[in-house]
PyMOL Python script that loads the backbone (N, CA, C, O; Angstrom):
from pymol import cmd

cmd.read_pdbstr("""\
ATOM      1  N   UNK A   1     281.651 -17.276  73.215  1.00  0.00           N
ATOM      2  CA  UNK A   1     281.561 -17.352  74.962  1.00  0.00           C
ATOM      3  C   UNK A   1     281.790 -15.427  74.530  1.00  0.00           C
ATOM      4  O   UNK A   1     282.728 -14.919  73.915  1.00  0.00           O
ATOM      5  N   UNK A   2     280.746 -14.847  75.034  1.00  0.00           N
ATOM      6  CA  UNK A   2     280.739 -13.261  75.485  1.00  0.00           C
ATOM      7  C   UNK A   2     281.889 -12.975  75.906  1.00  0.00           C
ATOM      8  O   UNK A   2     282.829 -13.763  75.814  1.00  0.00           O
ATOM      9  N   UNK A   3     281.995 -11.567  76.536  1.00  0.00           N
ATOM     10  CA  UNK A   3     283.141 -10.778  76.899  1.00  0.00           C
ATOM     11  C   UNK A   3     282.177 -10.794  78.423  1.00  0.00           C
ATOM     12  O   UNK A   3     282.893 -10.384  79.337  1.00  0.00           O
ATOM     13  N   UNK A   4     280.587 -11.202  78.970  1.00  0.00           N
ATOM     14  CA  UNK A   4     280.270 -10.810  79.866  1.00  0.00           C
ATOM     15  C   UNK A   4     280.861 -12.123  81.089  1.00  0.00           C
ATOM     16  O   UNK A   4     281.340 -12.241  82.217  1.00  0.00           O
ATOM     17  N   UNK A   5     280.273 -13.163  79.531  1.00  0.00           N
ATOM     18  CA  UNK A   5     280.974 -15.046  80.245  1.00  0.00           C
ATOM     19  C   UNK A   5     282.505 -15.061  80.847  1.00  0.00           C
ATOM     20  O   UNK A   5     282.651 -15.265  82.052  1.00  0.00           O
ATOM     21  N   UNK A   6     283.608 -14.849  80.026  1.00  0.00           N
ATOM     22  CA  UNK A   6     284.394 -14.491  79.758  1.00  0.00           C
ATOM     23  C   UNK A   6     284.787 -13.715  81.344  1.00  0.00           C
ATOM     24  O   UNK A   6     285.529 -14.501  81.934  1.00  0.00           O
ATOM     25  N   UNK A   7     284.596 -12.753  82.004  1.00  0.00           N
ATOM     26  CA  UNK A   7     284.771 -11.859  82.496  1.00  0.00           C
ATOM     27  C   UNK A   7     283.978 -12.368  83.933  1.00  0.00           C
ATOM     28  O   UNK A   7     284.515 -11.849  84.911  1.00  0.00           O
ATOM     29  N   UNK A   8     282.925 -13.185  84.259  1.00  0.00           N
ATOM     30  CA  UNK A   8     282.842 -14.233  85.378  1.00  0.00           C
ATOM     31  C   UNK A   8     284.116 -14.777  85.210  1.00  0.00           C
ATOM     32  O   UNK A   8     285.208 -14.241  85.399  1.00  0.00           O
ATOM     33  N   UNK A   9     283.889 -15.734  84.890  1.00  0.00           N
ATOM     34  CA  UNK A   9     284.719 -17.189  84.486  1.00  0.00           C
ATOM     35  C   UNK A   9     286.155 -17.316  84.643  1.00  0.00           C
ATOM     36  O   UNK A   9     286.885 -18.306  84.582  1.00  0.00           O
ATOM     37  N   UNK A  10     286.457 -15.776  84.915  1.00  0.00           N
ATOM     38  CA  UNK A  10     288.133 -15.404  85.173  1.00  0.00           C
ATOM     39  C   UNK A  10     287.554 -14.539  86.662  1.00  0.00           C
ATOM     40  O   UNK A  10     288.525 -14.104  87.280  1.00  0.00           O
ATOM     41  N   UNK A  11     286.473 -14.275  87.211  1.00  0.00           N
ATOM     42  CA  UNK A  11     286.606 -13.079  88.392  1.00  0.00           C
ATOM     43  C   UNK A  11     286.183 -15.352  89.098  1.00  0.00           C
ATOM     44  O   UNK A  11     286.835 -15.872  90.003  1.00  0.00           O
ATOM     45  N   UNK A  12     285.560 -15.751  88.678  1.00  0.00           N
ATOM     46  CA  UNK A  12     285.470 -16.877  89.704  1.00  0.00           C
ATOM     47  C   UNK A  12     286.993 -17.694  89.497  1.00  0.00           C
ATOM     48  O   UNK A  12     287.640 -17.851  90.532  1.00  0.00           O
ATOM     49  N   UNK A  13     287.414 -18.064  88.583  1.00  0.00           N
ATOM     50  CA  UNK A  13     289.568 -18.780  89.225  1.00  0.00           C
ATOM     51  C   UNK A  13     289.727 -17.621  89.913  1.00  0.00           C
ATOM     52  O   UNK A  13     289.679 -17.818  91.127  1.00  0.00           O
ATOM     53  N   UNK A  14     289.941 -16.211  89.531  1.00  0.00           N
ATOM     54  CA  UNK A  14     290.526 -15.024  90.062  1.00  0.00           C
ATOM     55  C   UNK A  14     290.077 -15.826  92.281  1.00  0.00           C
ATOM     56  O   UNK A  14     290.727 -16.423  93.139  1.00  0.00           O
ATOM     57  N   UNK A  15     288.331 -15.150  92.123  1.00  0.00           N
ATOM     58  CA  UNK A  15     288.265 -15.922  93.634  1.00  0.00           C
ATOM     59  C   UNK A  15     288.583 -17.517  94.390  1.00  0.00           C
ATOM     60  O   UNK A  15     288.637 -17.719  95.603  1.00  0.00           O
ATOM     61  N   UNK A  16     288.793 -18.687  93.140  1.00  0.00           N
ATOM     62  CA  UNK A  16     289.672 -19.923  93.632  1.00  0.00           C
ATOM     63  C   UNK A  16     290.976 -19.898  94.730  1.00  0.00           C
ATOM     64  O   UNK A  16     291.274 -20.351  95.836  1.00  0.00           O
ATOM     65  N   UNK A  17     291.909 -18.500  92.944  1.00  0.00           N
ATOM     66  CA  UNK A  17     293.022 -18.752  94.286  1.00  0.00           C
ATOM     67  C   UNK A  17     293.448 -18.529  95.316  1.00  0.00           C
ATOM     68  O   UNK A  17     294.242 -19.068  96.085  1.00  0.00           O
ATOM     69  N   UNK A  18     292.306 -16.866  95.277  1.00  0.00           N
ATOM     70  CA  UNK A  18     292.448 -16.429  96.621  1.00  0.00           C
ATOM     71  C   UNK A  18     291.836 -17.163  97.842  1.00  0.00           C
ATOM     72  O   UNK A  18     292.192 -17.179  99.021  1.00  0.00           O
ATOM     73  N   UNK A  19     291.080 -17.607  97.370  1.00  0.00           N
ATOM     74  CA  UNK A  19     290.242 -19.041  98.184  1.00  0.00           C
ATOM     75  C   UNK A  19     291.724 -19.994  99.180  1.00  0.00           C
ATOM     76  O   UNK A  19     292.010 -20.252 100.349  1.00  0.00           O
ATOM     77  N   UNK A  20     292.437 -20.282  97.431  1.00  0.00           N
ATOM     78  CA  UNK A  20     293.238 -21.325  98.054  1.00  0.00           C
ATOM     79  C   UNK A  20     294.197 -20.946  98.979  1.00  0.00           C
ATOM     80  O   UNK A  20     294.636 -21.464 100.006  1.00  0.00           O
ATOM     81  N   UNK A  21     294.507 -19.514  98.134  1.00  0.00           N
ATOM     82  CA  UNK A  21     296.092 -19.065  99.165  1.00  0.00           C
ATOM     83  C   UNK A  21     296.062 -19.068 101.012  1.00  0.00           C
ATOM     84  O   UNK A  21     296.991 -19.197 101.809  1.00  0.00           O
ATOM     85  N   UNK A  22     294.261 -18.826 101.286  1.00  0.00           N
ATOM     86  CA  UNK A  22     293.862 -18.490 102.526  1.00  0.00           C
ATOM     87  C   UNK A  22     293.331 -19.679 103.483  1.00  0.00           C
ATOM     88  O   UNK A  22     292.988 -19.589 104.662  1.00  0.00           O
ATOM     89  N   UNK A  23     293.362 -21.013 102.503  1.00  0.00           N
ATOM     90  CA  UNK A  23     292.925 -21.748 103.444  1.00  0.00           C
ATOM     91  C   UNK A  23     294.101 -22.243 104.146  1.00  0.00           C
ATOM     92  O   UNK A  23     295.172 -22.334 103.547  1.00  0.00           O
ATOM     93  N   UNK A  24     293.974 -22.596 105.467  1.00  0.00           N
ATOM     94  CA  UNK A  24     294.927 -23.462 106.622  1.00  0.00           C
ATOM     95  C   UNK A  24     296.121 -22.067 107.337  1.00  0.00           C
ATOM     96  O   UNK A  24     297.029 -22.274 108.142  1.00  0.00           O
ATOM     97  N   UNK A  25     295.814 -21.001 106.861  1.00  0.00           N
ATOM     98  CA  UNK A  25     295.751 -19.826 107.623  1.00  0.00           C
ATOM     99  C   UNK A  25     294.661 -18.849 108.325  1.00  0.00           C
ATOM    100  O   UNK A  25     293.864 -18.171 107.677  1.00  0.00           O
ATOM    101  N   UNK A  26     294.726 -18.868 109.487  1.00  0.00           N
ATOM    102  CA  UNK A  26     294.162 -18.504 110.298  1.00  0.00           C
ATOM    103  C   UNK A  26     293.291 -16.973 110.230  1.00  0.00           C
ATOM    104  O   UNK A  26     294.234 -16.194 110.090  1.00  0.00           O
ATOM    105  N   UNK A  27     292.283 -16.290 110.247  1.00  0.00           N
ATOM    106  CA  UNK A  27     292.071 -15.330 109.640  1.00  0.00           C
ATOM    107  C   UNK A  27     290.981 -14.396 110.829  1.00  0.00           C
ATOM    108  O   UNK A  27     289.861 -14.660 111.267  1.00  0.00           O
ATOM    109  N   UNK A  28     291.674 -13.534 111.004  1.00  0.00           N
ATOM    110  CA  UNK A  28     290.857 -12.659 111.738  1.00  0.00           C
ATOM    111  C   UNK A  28     289.549 -11.737 111.384  1.00  0.00           C
ATOM    112  O   UNK A  28     289.651 -11.376 110.212  1.00  0.00           O
ATOM    113  N   UNK A  29     288.585 -11.330 111.875  1.00  0.00           N
ATOM    114  CA  UNK A  29     287.896 -10.607 110.876  1.00  0.00           C
ATOM    115  C   UNK A  29     287.641  -9.516 112.397  1.00  0.00           C
ATOM    116  O   UNK A  29     287.475 -10.083 113.477  1.00  0.00           O
ATOM    117  N   UNK A  30     287.634  -8.124 112.335  1.00  0.00           N
ATOM    118  CA  UNK A  30     287.505  -7.236 113.414  1.00  0.00           C
ATOM    119  C   UNK A  30     286.018  -6.478 112.561  1.00  0.00           C
ATOM    120  O   UNK A  30     285.840  -6.080 111.410  1.00  0.00           O
ATOM    121  N   UNK A  31     285.390  -6.521 113.445  1.00  0.00           N
ATOM    122  CA  UNK A  31     283.705  -5.923 113.144  1.00  0.00           C
ATOM    123  C   UNK A  31     283.248  -5.118 114.731  1.00  0.00           C
ATOM    124  O   UNK A  31     283.542  -5.309 115.911  1.00  0.00           O
ATOM    125  N   UNK A  32     282.575  -4.364 114.146  1.00  0.00           N
ATOM    126  CA  UNK A  32     282.103  -2.908 115.233  1.00  0.00           C
ATOM    127  C   UNK A  32     282.537  -1.851 115.636  1.00  0.00           C
ATOM    128  O   UNK A  32     282.054  -0.737 115.435  1.00  0.00           O
ATOM    129  N   UNK A  33     283.677  -2.181 116.358  1.00  0.00           N
ATOM    130  CA  UNK A  33     284.384  -0.721 116.491  1.00  0.00           C
ATOM    131  C   UNK A  33     282.953   0.392 116.641  1.00  0.00           C
ATOM    132  O   UNK A  33     281.809   0.321 116.191  1.00  0.00           O
ATOM    133  N   UNK A  34     283.987   1.864 117.885  1.00  0.00           N
ATOM    134  CA  UNK A  34     283.500   2.300 118.338  1.00  0.00           C
ATOM    135  C   UNK A  34     282.760   3.474 117.564  1.00  0.00           C
ATOM    136  O   UNK A  34     281.994   4.108 118.290  1.00  0.00           O
ATOM    137  N   UNK A  35     282.842   3.980 115.982  1.00  0.00           N
ATOM    138  CA  UNK A  35     281.963   4.600 115.406  1.00  0.00           C
ATOM    139  C   UNK A  35     280.337   4.119 114.516  1.00  0.00           C
ATOM    140  O   UNK A  35     279.821   3.055 114.175  1.00  0.00           O
ATOM    141  N   UNK A  36     279.877   5.984 114.393  1.00  0.00           N
ATOM    142  CA  UNK A  36     278.405   5.166 114.663  1.00  0.00           C
ATOM    143  C   UNK A  36     278.173   4.070 113.159  1.00  0.00           C
ATOM    144  O   UNK A  36     277.179   3.417 112.840  1.00  0.00           O
ATOM    145  N   UNK A  37     279.362   4.190 112.539  1.00  0.00           N
ATOM    146  CA  UNK A  37     278.922   2.600 111.935  1.00  0.00           C
ATOM    147  C   UNK A  37     279.142   1.311 112.444  1.00  0.00           C
ATOM    148  O   UNK A  37     279.572   0.256 111.975  1.00  0.00           O
ATOM    149  N   UNK A  38     278.634   1.776 113.780  1.00  0.00           N
ATOM    150  CA  UNK A  38     278.985  -0.063 114.904  1.00  0.00           C
ATOM    151  C   UNK A  38     278.266  -1.092 113.947  1.00  0.00           C
ATOM    152  O   UNK A  38     278.707  -2.031 113.285  1.00  0.00           O
ATOM    153  N   UNK A  39     276.694  -0.449 114.155  1.00  0.00           N
ATOM    154  CA  UNK A  39     275.840  -1.891 113.854  1.00  0.00           C
ATOM    155  C   UNK A  39     276.239  -2.831 112.000  1.00  0.00           C
ATOM    156  O   UNK A  39     276.260  -4.040 111.767  1.00  0.00           O
ATOM    157  N   UNK A  40     276.548  -1.378 110.814  1.00  0.00           N
ATOM    158  CA  UNK A  40     276.974  -1.608 109.905  1.00  0.00           C
ATOM    159  C   UNK A  40     278.226  -2.424 109.711  1.00  0.00           C
ATOM    160  O   UNK A  40     278.557  -2.948 108.647  1.00  0.00           O
ATOM    161  N   UNK A  41     279.136  -2.499 111.271  1.00  0.00           N
ATOM    162  CA  UNK A  41     280.321  -2.709 110.767  1.00  0.00           C
ATOM    163  C   UNK A  41     280.295  -4.392 111.499  1.00  0.00           C
ATOM    164  O   UNK A  41     281.198  -5.218 111.372  1.00  0.00           O
ATOM    165  N   UNK A  42     279.350  -4.532 112.059  1.00  0.00           N
ATOM    166  CA  UNK A  42     278.843  -6.127 113.004  1.00  0.00           C
ATOM    167  C   UNK A  42     277.899  -6.826 112.048  1.00  0.00           C
ATOM    168  O   UNK A  42     277.926  -8.046 112.209  1.00  0.00           O
ATOM    169  N   UNK A  43     276.953  -6.353 110.963  1.00  0.00           N
ATOM    170  CA  UNK A  43     276.120  -6.901 110.525  1.00  0.00           C
ATOM    171  C   UNK A  43     277.463  -7.473 109.097  1.00  0.00           C
ATOM    172  O   UNK A  43     277.258  -8.651 108.803  1.00  0.00           O
ATOM    173  N   UNK A  44     278.399  -6.979 108.463  1.00  0.00           N
ATOM    174  CA  UNK A  44     278.954  -7.185 107.718  1.00  0.00           C
ATOM    175  C   UNK A  44     279.988  -8.226 107.835  1.00  0.00           C
ATOM    176  O   UNK A  44     280.546  -8.951 107.012  1.00  0.00           O
ATOM    177  N   UNK A  45     280.087  -8.051 109.342  1.00  0.00           N
ATOM    178  CA  UNK A  45     281.629  -8.927 109.835  1.00  0.00           C
ATOM    179  C   UNK A  45     280.968 -10.791 110.137  1.00  0.00           C
ATOM    180  O   UNK A  45     281.399 -11.944 110.101  1.00  0.00           O
ATOM    181  N   UNK A  46     279.439  -9.897 110.481  1.00  0.00           N
ATOM    182  CA  UNK A  46     278.973 -11.819 110.997  1.00  0.00           C
ATOM    183  C   UNK A  46     278.614 -11.679 109.127  1.00  0.00           C
ATOM    184  O   UNK A  46     279.241 -12.533 108.499  1.00  0.00           O
ATOM    185  N   UNK A  47     278.241 -11.288 108.751  1.00  0.00           N
ATOM    186  CA  UNK A  47     278.028 -12.188 106.986  1.00  0.00           C
ATOM    187  C   UNK A  47     279.362 -12.866 105.922  1.00  0.00           C
ATOM    188  O   UNK A  47     279.316 -13.716 105.032  1.00  0.00           O
ATOM    189  N   UNK A  48     280.466 -12.084 106.467  1.00  0.00           N
ATOM    190  CA  UNK A  48     282.118 -12.229 105.923  1.00  0.00           C
ATOM    191  C   UNK A  48     282.726 -13.566 106.899  1.00  0.00           C
ATOM    192  O   UNK A  48     283.624 -14.317 106.518  1.00  0.00           O
ATOM    193  N   UNK A  49     282.078 -13.658 108.118  1.00  0.00           N
ATOM    194  CA  UNK A  49     282.456 -14.777 109.543  1.00  0.00           C
ATOM    195  C   UNK A  49     280.931 -16.292 109.021  1.00  0.00           C
ATOM    196  O   UNK A  49     280.433 -17.408 109.170  1.00  0.00           O
ATOM    197  N   UNK A  50     280.955 -15.429 108.598  1.00  0.00           N
ATOM    198  CA  UNK A  50     279.448 -16.782 107.882  1.00  0.00           C
ATOM    199  C   UNK A  50     279.917 -17.759 106.974  1.00  0.00           C
ATOM    200  O   UNK A  50     280.058 -18.976 106.852  1.00  0.00           O
ATOM    201  N   UNK A  51     280.103 -16.643 106.369  1.00  0.00           N
ATOM    202  CA  UNK A  51     281.244 -16.820 104.622  1.00  0.00           C
ATOM    203  C   UNK A  51     281.958 -18.128 104.581  1.00  0.00           C
ATOM    204  O   UNK A  51     281.656 -19.227 104.116  1.00  0.00           O
ATOM    205  N   UNK A  52     282.896 -17.711 105.151  1.00  0.00           N
ATOM    206  CA  UNK A  52     283.360 -17.827 105.751  1.00  0.00           C
ATOM    207  C   UNK A  52     284.168 -19.392 106.497  1.00  0.00           C
ATOM    208  O   UNK A  52     285.094 -20.086 106.077  1.00  0.00           O
ATOM    209  N   UNK A  53     283.256 -19.498 107.825  1.00  0.00           N
ATOM    210  CA  UNK A  53     283.932 -20.051 107.622  1.00  0.00           C
ATOM    211  C   UNK A  53     282.648 -21.851 107.443  1.00  0.00           C
ATOM    212  O   UNK A  53     282.887 -23.024 107.731  1.00  0.00           O
ATOM    213  N   UNK A  54     281.306 -21.129 106.814  1.00  0.00           N
ATOM    214  CA  UNK A  54     280.494 -22.372 105.786  1.00  0.00           C
ATOM    215  C   UNK A  54     281.496 -23.497 104.636  1.00  0.00           C
ATOM    216  O   UNK A  54     281.395 -24.614 104.129  1.00  0.00           O
ATOM    217  N   UNK A  55     282.939 -21.751 104.685  1.00  0.00           N
ATOM    218  CA  UNK A  55     283.899 -22.842 102.913  1.00  0.00           C
ATOM    219  C   UNK A  55     284.580 -23.235 104.015  1.00  0.00           C
ATOM    220  O   UNK A  55     285.690 -23.451 103.528  1.00  0.00           O
ATOM    221  N   UNK A  56     284.711 -23.597 105.773  1.00  0.00           N
ATOM    222  CA  UNK A  56     285.490 -24.298 106.333  1.00  0.00           C
ATOM    223  C   UNK A  56     287.192 -23.650 106.671  1.00  0.00           C
ATOM    224  O   UNK A  56     288.200 -24.252 107.042  1.00  0.00           O
ATOM    225  N   UNK A  57     287.015 -22.504 106.424  1.00  0.00           N
ATOM    226  CA  UNK A  57     287.424 -21.440 107.632  1.00  0.00           C
ATOM    227  C   UNK A  57     288.249 -21.545 108.911  1.00  0.00           C
ATOM    228  O   UNK A  57     287.529 -21.315 109.883  1.00  0.00           O
ATOM    229  N   UNK A  58     289.620 -21.837 109.273  1.00  0.00           N
ATOM    230  CA  UNK A  58     289.899 -21.488 110.249  1.00  0.00           C
ATOM    231  C   UNK A  58     289.575 -19.278 110.681  1.00  0.00           C
ATOM    232  O   UNK A  58     290.295 -18.323 110.389  1.00  0.00           O
ATOM    233  N   UNK A  59     288.384 -19.316 111.340  1.00  0.00           N
ATOM    234  CA  UNK A  59     288.397 -17.514 111.848  1.00  0.00           C
ATOM    235  C   UNK A  59     287.401 -17.264 112.067  1.00  0.00           C
ATOM    236  O   UNK A  59     286.345 -17.769 111.686  1.00  0.00           O
ATOM    237  N   UNK A  60     287.714 -16.050 113.025  1.00  0.00           N
ATOM    238  CA  UNK A  60     287.549 -15.456 114.055  1.00  0.00           C
ATOM    239  C   UNK A  60     287.374 -14.453 114.165  1.00  0.00           C
ATOM    240  O   UNK A  60     288.081 -13.564 113.691  1.00  0.00           O
ATOM    241  N   UNK A  61     285.697 -14.199 115.279  1.00  0.00           N
ATOM    242  CA  UNK A  61     285.354 -12.718 115.343  1.00  0.00           C
ATOM    243  C   UNK A  61     285.934 -11.720 115.981  1.00  0.00           C
ATOM    244  O   UNK A  61     286.341 -12.150 117.061  1.00  0.00           O
ATOM    245  N   UNK A  62     286.171 -10.614 115.851  1.00  0.00           N
ATOM    246  CA  UNK A  62     286.069 -10.050 117.580  1.00  0.00           C
ATOM    247  C   UNK A  62     285.999  -8.491 117.202  1.00  0.00           C
ATOM    248  O   UNK A  62     286.248  -7.985 116.108  1.00  0.00           O
ATOM    249  N   UNK A  63     285.499  -7.706 118.678  1.00  0.00           N
ATOM    250  CA  UNK A  63     285.039  -6.365 118.262  1.00  0.00           C
ATOM    251  C   UNK A  63     286.191  -5.305 119.464  1.00  0.00           C
ATOM    252  O   UNK A  63     286.392  -5.318 120.678  1.00  0.00           O
ATOM    253  N   UNK A  64     286.695  -4.514 118.333  1.00  0.00           N
ATOM    254  CA  UNK A  64     287.131  -4.334 119.586  1.00  0.00           C
ATOM    255  C   UNK A  64     286.598  -2.972 120.655  1.00  0.00           C
ATOM    256  O   UNK A  64     287.394  -2.295 121.306  1.00  0.00           O
ATOM    257  N   UNK A  65     285.130  -2.775 120.655  1.00  0.00           N
ATOM    258  CA  UNK A  65     284.893  -2.293 121.617  1.00  0.00           C
ATOM    259  C   UNK A  65     284.570  -3.051 122.977  1.00  0.00           C
ATOM    260  O   UNK A  65     284.484  -2.667 124.143  1.00  0.00           O
ATOM    261  N   UNK A  66     284.315  -5.246 121.863  1.00  0.00           N
ATOM    262  CA  UNK A  66     284.059  -5.412 123.213  1.00  0.00           C
ATOM    263  C   UNK A  66     285.220  -6.443 124.000  1.00  0.00           C
ATOM    264  O   UNK A  66     285.155  -6.916 125.135  1.00  0.00           O
ATOM    265  N   UNK A  67     286.234  -6.593 123.023  1.00  0.00           N
ATOM    266  CA  UNK A  67     287.344  -7.079 122.398  1.00  0.00           C
ATOM    267  C   UNK A  67     288.825  -6.981 123.533  1.00  0.00           C
ATOM    268  O   UNK A  67     288.876  -5.892 124.106  1.00  0.00           O
ATOM    269  N   UNK A  68     289.092  -7.207 123.617  1.00  0.00           N
ATOM    270  CA  UNK A  68     290.970  -7.356 124.173  1.00  0.00           C
ATOM    271  C   UNK A  68     291.813  -7.730 122.673  1.00  0.00           C
ATOM    272  O   UNK A  68     292.232  -8.841 122.349  1.00  0.00           O
ATOM    273  N   UNK A  69     291.954  -5.964 121.592  1.00  0.00           N
ATOM    274  CA  UNK A  69     292.825  -7.325 120.604  1.00  0.00           C
ATOM    275  C   UNK A  69     294.300  -7.292 119.858  1.00  0.00           C
ATOM    276  O   UNK A  69     294.770  -7.632 118.772  1.00  0.00           O
ATOM    277  N   UNK A  70     294.821  -6.581 121.284  1.00  0.00           N
ATOM    278  CA  UNK A  70     296.094  -6.838 121.323  1.00  0.00           C
ATOM    279  C   UNK A  70     296.366  -8.105 121.226  1.00  0.00           C
ATOM    280  O   UNK A  70     296.665  -8.436 120.079  1.00  0.00           O
ATOM    281  N   UNK A  71     296.380  -9.322 122.354  1.00  0.00           N
ATOM    282  CA  UNK A  71     296.574 -10.616 122.611  1.00  0.00           C
ATOM    283  C   UNK A  71     296.831 -10.845 120.599  1.00  0.00           C
ATOM    284  O   UNK A  71     297.858 -11.374 120.174  1.00  0.00           O
ATOM    285  N   UNK A  72     295.916 -10.433 119.823  1.00  0.00           N
ATOM    286  CA  UNK A  72     295.429 -11.825 118.782  1.00  0.00           C
ATOM    287  C   UNK A  72     296.455 -11.140 117.482  1.00  0.00           C
ATOM    288  O   UNK A  72     297.163 -11.693 116.640  1.00  0.00           O
ATOM    289  N   UNK A  73     296.045  -9.129 117.880  1.00  0.00           N
ATOM    290  CA  UNK A  73     297.125  -8.568 117.095  1.00  0.00           C
ATOM    291  C   UNK A  73     298.006  -9.155 116.781  1.00  0.00           C
ATOM    292  O   UNK A  73     297.927 -10.054 115.943  1.00  0.00           O
ATOM    293  N   UNK A  74     299.100  -8.807 117.372  1.00  0.00           N
ATOM    294  CA  UNK A  74     300.436  -9.090 118.043  1.00  0.00           C
ATOM    295  C   UNK A  74     300.891 -10.573 117.724  1.00  0.00           C
ATOM    296  O   UNK A  74     302.021 -10.800 117.291  1.00  0.00           O
ATOM    297  N   UNK A  75     300.013 -11.516 117.945  1.00  0.00           N
ATOM    298  CA  UNK A  75     300.297 -12.759 117.569  1.00  0.00           C
ATOM    299  C   UNK A  75     300.849 -12.826 116.251  1.00  0.00           C
ATOM    300  O   UNK A  75     300.679 -12.005 115.350  1.00  0.00           O
ATOM    301  N   UNK A  76     301.685 -14.127 116.213  1.00  0.00           N
ATOM    302  CA  UNK A  76     302.836 -14.705 114.502  1.00  0.00           C
ATOM    303  C   UNK A  76     301.333 -16.204 114.373  1.00  0.00           C
ATOM    304  O   UNK A  76     301.159 -16.827 113.326  1.00  0.00           O
ATOM    305  N   UNK A  77     300.270 -16.519 115.991  1.00  0.00           N
ATOM    306  CA  UNK A  77     299.832 -17.270 115.050  1.00  0.00           C
ATOM    307  C   UNK A  77     297.934 -16.999 114.232  1.00  0.00           C
ATOM    308  O   UNK A  77     297.106 -17.829 113.856  1.00  0.00           O
ATOM    309  N   UNK A  78     297.909 -15.689 114.250  1.00  0.00           N
ATOM    310  CA  UNK A  78     296.914 -15.279 112.520  1.00  0.00           C
ATOM    311  C   UNK A  78     297.510 -14.814 112.231  1.00  0.00           C
ATOM    312  O   UNK A  78     298.148 -13.986 112.882  1.00  0.00           O
ATOM    313  N   UNK A  79     297.676 -15.152 110.798  1.00  0.00           N
ATOM    314  CA  UNK A  79     297.839 -14.756 109.900  1.00  0.00           C
ATOM    315  C   UNK A  79     296.911 -13.392 108.630  1.00  0.00           C
ATOM    316  O   UNK A  79     297.322 -12.580 107.801  1.00  0.00           O
ATOM    317  N   UNK A  80     296.094 -13.645 108.941  1.00  0.00           N
ATOM    318  CA  UNK A  80     295.630 -12.588 108.345  1.00  0.00           C
ATOM    319  C   UNK A  80     294.163 -11.767 109.201  1.00  0.00           C
ATOM    320  O   UNK A  80     293.007 -12.083 109.482  1.00  0.00           O
ATOM    321  N   UNK A  81     294.537 -11.271 109.271  1.00  0.00           N
ATOM    322  CA  UNK A  81     293.716  -9.906 110.071  1.00  0.00           C
ATOM    323  C   UNK A  81     292.495  -9.554 108.892  1.00  0.00           C
ATOM    324  O   UNK A  81     292.824  -9.557 107.706  1.00  0.00           O
ATOM    325  N   UNK A  82     291.623  -9.370 109.135  1.00  0.00           N
ATOM    326  CA  UNK A  82     290.485  -7.946 108.296  1.00  0.00           C
ATOM    327  C   UNK A  82     289.680  -7.187 109.059  1.00  0.00           C
ATOM    328  O   UNK A  82     288.983  -6.314 108.543  1.00  0.00           O
TER     329      UNK A  82
END
""", "prot")
cmd.dss("prot")
cmd.show_as("cartoon", "prot")
cmd.util.cbc("prot")
cmd.orient("prot")
């Protein structure tokens, strides 16, 4: 197996380990916001949200410009905030 294939195999193994650690946790994706990069943030947040949802994760997406994030940010119910 060449170096490229070894790195790819290790990368896939690392991703699987990360995904397993996140299973069963509530994940909040914060996207949008107030900056001039709002549109890009929403697009990337949507992509991350969709991918996690498709993989069966418990995920919620919020936009601080539209949503009050304080109740979500302060709760122990959310274990991963991104």
